[in-house]
C-alpha positions as CSV (number, residue, x, y, z in Angstrom):
1,M,43.6,-34.2,-23.7
2,E,43.3,-31.1,-25.8
3,K,46.1,-28.6,-25.3
4,K,45.2,-25.1,-24.1
5,D,46.1,-22.2,-26.4
6,I,48.5,-20.1,-24.5
7,K,47.6,-17.0,-26.5
8,S,44.0,-17.0,-25.2
9,L,45.1,-17.0,-21.5
10,Y,45.0,-13.9,-19.4
11,L,48.2,-13.2,-17.5
12,E,46.6,-14.3,-14.2
13,E,45.6,-17.6,-15.9
14,L,49.0,-18.1,-17.3
15,E,50.6,-17.5,-13.9
16,E,48.3,-20.2,-12.5
17,E,49.3,-22.6,-15.3
18,L,53.0,-22.0,-14.8
19,G,52.6,-22.5,-11.1
20,Q,51.1,-26.0,-11.8
21,L,54.2,-26.7,-13.9
22,G,56.4,-25.8,-10.9
23,E,57.6,-22.5,-12.5
24,K,57.9,-19.1,-10.8
25,S,55.3,-16.4,-11.7
26,F,57.9,-14.1,-13.4
27,R,58.2,-16.8,-16.1
28,A,54.5,-16.2,-17.0
29,K,55.2,-12.5,-17.4
30,Q,58.1,-13.3,-19.7
31,I,56.0,-15.6,-21.8
32,Y,53.1,-13.1,-21.9
33,Q,55.5,-10.5,-23.1
34,W,56.8,-12.7,-25.9
35,V,53.3,-13.6,-27.0
36,H,51.6,-10.2,-26.8
37,Q,54.3,-7.6,-27.2
38,K,57.1,-9.3,-29.2
39,L,54.4,-11.2,-31.1
40,A,56.4,-14.5,-31.0
41,A,55.0,-17.1,-33.4
42,D,56.8,-20.1,-31.8
43,F,58.0,-21.2,-28.4
44,E,61.5,-21.5,-29.9
45,D,61.5,-17.7,-30.3
46,M,61.4,-17.2,-26.5
47,S,65.2,-17.0,-26.1
48,N,65.3,-16.0,-22.4
49,L,63.5,-19.2,-21.4
50,S,65.4,-22.4,-20.8
51,K,65.3,-25.1,-23.5
52,A,63.6,-27.4,-21.0
53,L,60.8,-24.9,-20.3
54,R,60.3,-24.3,-24.0
55,E,60.0,-28.0,-24.5
56,K,57.6,-28.3,-21.6
57,L,55.4,-25.5,-23.1
58,R,55.4,-27.2,-26.5
59,Q,54.2,-30.4,-25.0
60,Q,51.5,-28.8,-22.9
61,Y,50.2,-25.9,-25.0
62,T,49.6,-24.6,-28.5
63,L,50.5,-21.2,-29.7
64,T,48.2,-19.9,-32.4
65,A,50.1,-17.9,-35.0
66,L,48.4,-16.9,-38.3
67,N,50.2,-16.5,-41.6
68,P,48.4,-15.0,-44.6
69,V,47.8,-17.3,-47.6
70,E,46.8,-14.3,-49.7
71,V,47.3,-10.6,-49.4
72,K,45.6,-8.2,-51.8
73,I,46.7,-4.6,-51.9
74,S,44.4,-1.9,-53.3
75,K,45.9,0.2,-56.1
76,I,43.4,2.9,-55.2
77,D,44.2,3.6,-51.5
78,G,46.7,1.0,-50.3
79,T,44.1,-1.0,-48.3
80,R,45.3,-4.5,-47.6
81,K,43.0,-7.5,-47.5
82,Y,44.4,-10.6,-45.8
83,L,43.2,-14.2,-46.0
84,F,44.4,-16.5,-43.2
85,R,44.1,-20.3,-43.1
86,L,43.4,-21.7,-39.6
87,S,44.8,-24.9,-38.2
88,D,41.6,-26.8,-39.0
89,G,41.8,-25.7,-42.7
90,N,39.1,-23.0,-42.5
91,V,39.9,-19.5,-43.9
92,I,39.1,-16.1,-42.5
93,E,39.8,-12.6,-43.7
94,S,40.9,-9.3,-42.2
95,V,41.5,-5.8,-43.6
96,W,44.2,-3.2,-42.9
97,M,43.3,0.4,-43.7
98,Q,45.4,3.5,-43.4
99,Y,43.8,6.7,-42.2
100,H,45.2,10.1,-41.1
101,H,44.4,9.2,-37.5
102,G,46.3,5.9,-37.6
103,N,46.2,2.3,-39.0
104,S,42.9,0.5,-38.5
105,V,42.4,-3.3,-38.7
106,C,39.0,-4.9,-39.3
107,I,39.0,-8.5,-38.0
108,S,36.6,-11.4,-38.2
109,S,35.1,-13.0,-35.1
110,Q,33.6,-16.2,-36.7
111,V,34.3,-18.5,-39.6
112,G,31.2,-17.5,-41.7
113,C,28.1,-16.1,-40.1
114,R,24.6,-17.3,-39.4
115,M,22.9,-13.8,-39.2
116,G,21.8,-13.9,-42.9
117,C,22.0,-10.2,-43.6
118,R,21.1,-10.0,-47.3
119,F,23.6,-7.5,-48.5
120,C,26.6,-9.2,-46.9
121,A,28.8,-11.9,-48.5
122,S,29.9,-13.2,-45.1
123,T,26.5,-15.0,-44.6
124,L,26.3,-16.8,-47.9
125,L,28.1,-20.0,-46.7
126,G,26.5,-20.0,-43.2
127,L,28.4,-20.3,-39.9
128,E,31.2,-22.8,-39.7
129,R,32.4,-22.1,-36.1
130,D,33.4,-19.4,-33.6
131,L,36.9,-18.0,-33.5
132,T,39.0,-18.3,-30.3
133,A,40.3,-15.1,-28.7
134,A,43.8,-16.3,-29.9
135,E,42.6,-16.4,-33.5
136,M,41.1,-12.9,-33.2
137,L,44.4,-11.6,-31.6
138,G,46.3,-13.5,-34.3
139,Q,44.8,-11.4,-37.1
140,V,45.9,-8.2,-35.5
141,Y,49.4,-9.5,-34.6
142,A,50.0,-11.0,-38.0
143,I,49.0,-7.8,-39.8
144,Q,51.1,-5.6,-37.5
145,K,54.2,-7.9,-38.1
146,E,53.6,-8.0,-41.9
147,S,52.9,-4.3,-42.4
148,G,55.7,-3.3,-40.0
149,E,53.4,-0.5,-38.7
150,R,51.6,-0.2,-35.4
151,V,47.9,-0.9,-35.3
152,S,46.1,1.8,-33.4
153,N,42.4,1.1,-34.1
154,V,40.6,-2.3,-34.2
155,V,37.1,-2.9,-35.6
156,I,35.4,-6.2,-35.0
157,M,33.3,-5.8,-38.1
158,G,34.6,-8.5,-40.5
159,T,33.0,-11.9,-41.0
160,G,30.7,-13.0,-38.1
161,E,28.6,-11.4,-35.4
162,P,30.8,-10.6,-32.4
163,L,28.0,-10.8,-29.9
164,D,27.2,-14.3,-31.2
165,N,30.7,-15.2,-30.0
166,Y,30.4,-13.2,-26.9
167,D,33.0,-14.7,-24.5
168,A,35.8,-14.8,-27.0
169,A,35.1,-11.3,-28.2
170,V,35.2,-9.8,-24.7
171,R,38.3,-11.8,-23.9
172,F,39.9,-10.4,-27.1
173,I,39.0,-6.8,-26.2
174,R,40.5,-7.1,-22.7
175,M,43.7,-8.7,-24.0
176,I,44.3,-6.4,-27.0
177,S,43.9,-3.4,-24.7
178,D,46.0,-4.8,-21.9
179,D,49.0,-2.5,-21.1
180,K,51.1,-5.6,-20.9
181,G,50.2,-6.4,-24.5
182,L,49.7,-4.2,-27.5
183,N,47.9,-1.7,-25.3
184,I,45.4,-0.5,-27.9
185,S,43.0,1.9,-26.2
186,Q,39.5,0.6,-25.7
187,R,38.3,3.9,-27.0
188,N,39.8,2.9,-30.3
189,I,38.0,-0.4,-30.4
190,T,34.6,-0.8,-32.1
191,V,32.3,-3.8,-31.9
192,S,29.6,-4.1,-34.6
193,T,26.4,-5.9,-33.9
194,C,23.2,-6.6,-35.9
195,G,21.3,-6.1,-32.6
196,I,21.2,-9.1,-30.3
197,V,19.5,-7.4,-27.4
198,P,20.4,-9.6,-24.4
199,K,24.1,-9.4,-25.4
200,I,24.0,-5.6,-25.8
201,L,22.7,-5.3,-22.3
202,K,25.3,-7.8,-21.0
203,L,28.1,-5.9,-22.8
204,A,26.9,-2.7,-21.1
205,E,27.8,-4.3,-17.7
206,E,31.4,-5.3,-18.6
207,G,33.0,-2.0,-17.6
208,L,34.5,-1.5,-21.1
209,S,34.9,1.8,-22.9
210,I,34.6,0.5,-26.4
211,T,32.3,1.9,-29.2
212,L,29.3,-0.1,-30.0
213,A,28.1,0.1,-33.7
214,L,24.6,-1.1,-34.4
215,S,23.8,-2.4,-37.9
216,L,20.5,-0.5,-38.4
217,H,20.1,-0.3,-42.1
218,A,16.4,0.7,-42.0
219,P,14.2,3.1,-40.0
220,D,11.3,0.6,-39.5
221,D,10.9,-3.1,-38.7
222,E,9.3,-4.2,-41.9
223,T,12.1,-2.9,-44.2
224,R,14.7,-4.1,-41.7
225,K,13.2,-7.6,-41.8
226,T,13.7,-7.7,-45.6
227,L,17.4,-6.9,-45.1
228,M,18.2,-8.6,-41.7
229,P,16.6,-11.8,-40.4
230,I,17.6,-10.8,-36.8
231,A,14.9,-8.1,-37.0
232,N,12.3,-11.0,-36.8
233,S,13.7,-11.8,-33.3
234,Y,14.4,-8.2,-32.0
235,S,12.3,-5.3,-33.0
236,L,13.5,-1.7,-33.0
237,S,11.3,-1.1,-29.9
238,E,13.7,-3.5,-28.1
239,V,17.0,-2.8,-29.8
240,L,17.0,1.0,-29.4
241,P,16.2,1.0,-25.6
242,A,19.1,-1.5,-25.3
243,C,21.4,1.0,-27.1
244,K,20.2,3.7,-24.7
245,E,21.0,1.5,-21.8
246,Y,24.5,0.9,-23.3
247,Y,25.1,4.6,-23.5
248,K,23.7,5.2,-20.0
249,K,26.0,2.5,-18.5
250,T,29.2,3.3,-20.5
251,G,28.9,7.0,-21.5
252,R,30.0,5.9,-25.0
253,R,28.1,7.3,-27.9
254,L,26.8,4.8,-30.4
255,T,27.4,4.5,-34.1
256,F,24.4,3.5,-36.3
257,E,25.5,1.8,-39.5
258,Y,23.1,2.4,-42.4
259,S,23.9,0.7,-45.7
260,L,22.2,2.6,-48.5
261,V,20.6,0.2,-51.1
262,Q,19.1,1.8,-54.2
263,G,15.3,1.7,-54.2
264,V,15.2,-0.1,-50.8
265,N,16.1,2.3,-48.0
266,D,17.6,5.4,-49.6
267,N,14.8,7.9,-50.3
268,L,13.9,11.0,-48.3
269,D,10.9,9.3,-46.7
270,E,13.3,6.8,-45.1
271,A,15.6,9.7,-44.1
272,K,12.7,11.4,-42.4
273,R,11.7,8.3,-40.5
274,L,15.3,7.7,-39.5
275,T,15.6,11.2,-38.2
276,A,12.5,10.7,-36.0
277,L,13.8,7.3,-34.8
278,L,17.2,8.6,-33.7
279,K,16.5,12.2,-32.6
280,D,16.8,11.3,-28.9
281,M,19.7,8.8,-29.3
282,Q,23.3,9.6,-28.3
283,G,25.3,8.7,-31.4
284,H,25.9,9.3,-35.0
285,V,24.9,7.7,-38.3
286,N,27.5,6.1,-40.6
287,L,26.1,6.0,-44.1
288,I,27.6,3.1,-46.1
289,P,27.2,3.0,-49.9
290,V,26.4,-0.8,-50.1
291,N,29.2,-2.8,-51.8
292,P,27.4,-4.9,-54.5
293,I,28.0,-8.7,-54.4
294,K,27.1,-10.9,-57.4
295,E,24.9,-13.3,-55.4
296,R,22.5,-10.5,-54.6
297,D,20.7,-8.0,-56.8
298,F,21.3,-5.0,-54.6
299,K,22.6,-1.8,-56.2
300,Q,24.5,1.0,-54.6
301,S,22.6,4.3,-54.3
302,N,23.7,7.0,-56.7
303,R,25.7,9.9,-55.4
304,D,22.8,12.4,-55.6
305,A,20.6,10.1,-53.4
306,I,23.5,9.6,-50.9
307,D,24.1,13.3,-50.7
308,A,20.4,14.1,-50.4
309,F,20.0,11.5,-47.6
310,R,22.9,12.9,-45.7
311,G,21.7,16.5,-46.2
312,Y,18.3,15.7,-44.8
313,L,19.8,14.1,-41.7
314,E,22.2,17.0,-41.1
315,K,19.6,19.6,-41.6
316,H,17.5,18.0,-38.9
317,G,20.3,17.7,-36.3
318,I,21.5,14.2,-36.8
319,N,25.3,13.7,-36.7
320,V,26.2,11.9,-39.9
321,T,29.3,10.7,-41.9
322,I,29.6,8.8,-45.2
323,R,32.0,5.9,-44.9
324,R,34.9,6.3,-47.2
325,E,35.0,3.3,-49.5
326,M,38.2,1.4,-49.0
327,G,39.6,-1.4,-51.1
328,R,36.8,-1.4,-53.6
329,D,39.1,-2.9,-56.3
330,I,40.1,-5.9,-54.1
331,G,36.7,-7.0,-52.9
332,G,36.8,-4.9,-49.8
333,A,33.4,-5.8,-48.4
334,C,33.0,-8.4,-45.7
335,G,33.3,-12.0,-46.9
336,Q,34.1,-11.2,-50.5
337,L,37.7,-12.5,-50.6
338,R,36.9,-15.6,-48.5
339,K,34.0,-16.4,-50.8
340,S,35.9,-16.1,-54.0
341,Y,38.9,-18.0,-52.6
342,L,36.7,-20.9,-51.5
343,S,34.9,-20.9,-54.9
344,E,38.3,-21.1,-56.7
345,E,39.5,-23.8,-54.4
346,E,36.3,-25.8,-55.0
347,S,36.6,-25.6,-58.8
348,S,40.3,-26.4,-58.9
């Protein structure tokens, strides 16, 4: 019988499990604290549990703990990119970024991705599998331990589509924000989606107060289809009403991610159409100078085009920011480190 991963269990589930082992419920609270506050990597670390109970736990459960196989640190801004090897041999990546408002960690939700967005290195090798909630938590816990600094913001915007791994992503959010764990405010958690409409509507009903970021990247369906295959399944006439419903149910303003690609979606005509598209939406636009990857021929828009695009949106009442480029010298874009690592492994 496959062992349950103790890190993926809610406290109530852990209490139930310990009850079945004949243990009192306060033991579950002790274990939960070890796992989610003290960030224990092994049952042996749980020094206030009896040796017999620790042995029982080892026989009945696994405890996922991630250790980086590679850490790259940017000489430009101190951004850290982590590569973790999972128990089945797969590798995933995460990024630690330092901002004036606190430390932010961008985590992966899947091994690879099946969404096929053409400007993203994460999709080049396809989808291997979903991550468990424990593996998602493990990225944050390992980075907090390694950096020695508290993580205050979490972005599920690394490799994978979080809403394609819906149950694990929601479990992760509830656990990382639990006051008996790391207690990261849900208002400091962002989930990025390429626009899976039924899952956006389902997320709106969860009673969470997270930020939803929609990967928009074009103001019309035709251009969007050339960049994002998901646009063939869900048109903007379906995606944007779902976003409005999300705002209506949660009161949380949305972020619209827009990667600027030279000669594709970065001229003032696109800016004009984007303004018309979003004028009644509650949210802001995050302009992202696309991070070139060698497998694609996309080029980053030049500074004048980026500034002109932003200027047009601002002039017409759209809230807009330009994402600060982090870790450019260490392959900071989603999937780049994993892809290069796997390529090197294959050729060695």
